[in-house]
Structures are given as C-alpha cells and as structure tokens.
N, C-alpha and C positions, 0 to 999 in steps of 0.2 A: 780462701777460695769460696767457701759457702756464702760469705757475705757478698761477693761479687755476683754470684748467680742470683741471689735474692734481689739485688739492685737491678740486674738485667730483667728479671721477671716483673718487678714493680714498675720499672721505667716505661715499658710499652703501655701498661695499664693506665699510668698517669697521663700519657700522651693521648690516649683515646678519651680519657675523661676531659682533658683540656679541649680536645677537638669538639667533643659533645657540648661542653659548656660554652665554647666560643662561637660555634656555628649553628648547632641544632637548637640551642636554647636562645639564640639571638632573636630579639623581638621582631626584626624585619623578616627573618625566615619564617617565624611562626605566623606573622601577618600574611605573607605571601601564600603559605600553605592553606590557611583558613580561607583566603580569597579564592584560591583555586578550587577548594572543596565546595565553596558556596556557588561558584560559577558552574561547576560541573553538575551538581545535584539539586540545588535549591532555588536558583534564580528562575524567573519565568522564561528566560531565553537560554535555559541550560542545555547541555549536550543531549540529555535524555529527551527533552521536549522537542528539540530540533530534529533528532533522529526519528521520533514518532511522526512529526509533521512531514518529513521527507517520505516516510512510508505511505502516508495518506496521499501525498502528491503523486507518487507512483501509481497508486490504485486509481486515482482520478484520471491520470493520463491514459491508462489502459481503457477505462470507460469511455474516454473521449475518442480513442481510436475505434472502439466498437460502434459508437453512435455515428461516427463519420462514415464508416463502412455501411451501416444500415441506412443512413441518409442517401448515400450514393445509389444503393440498390433500389430504394423506394423512388428516388428521382428518375432513374432509368425506366422503372415500371410505369411511373406517372406519364413520362414523355411518350412512351410506347402506347399507353392507353389513350392519351389525348390525340395522338396523331393517326390512329388507326380505328376506324369506325367498327370493324368486325371484332377487334379486341375489346372495345368498349361494350359492345353488345354481349360478347361471350362472358365478360366479367359480371355484367349486370344479371345475366341469366343464372350464372353459377352461384353468385353470392347473395343476390337479392330476390331470386326466384321471379324475375320479371318475365313477361311473356308477350307474344304478339297477339293481336286480336284473333279470335277464333282458334286459339291454340290452348291445349290443356297441358298441365305439368303434373307429373306423378313423382312424388318424393318417396323413395324407398328407404325404409329404416331397417337396419340389420340388427338382429338380436345378438348381442355380444355373449350372452350366456350359452347359446347354442354353438357358437364358434369355439368357445373355450372348452366345451366338452369333447369336440371332435379333435 
C-alpha cells in the first residue's frame, strides 16, 4: 500500500515536469514570450511609449480647446471694436491714453502699500 501511495505522489509531479518540459521550455513559447516582452517594453512603438504619446495628445487637445475659445472671444471683441466708433475710441483712450485736442488726461496711481495696511 505504501508503494501505491508513493507512485500516486510521484506521478502528478512527473506530469507537471513533462508539461513544463513540453510546453514551457518549448522554443516557440520562449520566442513568443521574448517577442511580447520586447514589444511591450523595449520597442520604439512599445505600449509604454504609445501610452505616453496618448497622454500628450490629450494635453494638446485641451490646449486646442482653450485657444479656440480665446480666439472666438477675441474675434467677437475685434468685430465689436471695428464696427462701433465709440467702442474704438473708448479702447484707445483706456489702453493707449489717446486724447482729443485741447483735452488733458490725468493718470492716477494707487499706492498698494497703503491699501495693504488698511
């Protein structure tokens, strides 16, 4: 009886060894595993590189949306400025300190140190 139990214990181990020798140590399985490791980690079009590039694409798409919205805002302002003479005059007076003849402009400078103390 003891011999039968030993044979039963040895038999599954030998089956796993045969499986390991037949399939895991097979040159094709090893070649495929090496190929997959190479493609995932080391190739210039590897999974890691593609993932990083997709992240950059997402960042640039967000920037594109921001710049489109800024362009639309500036385009509306430009059209409003070019079509309305009073808006153009107001913009020139506020930003470039332009004035009409016989007119004086006073620029008031606020001291930020006094404001911070209050």
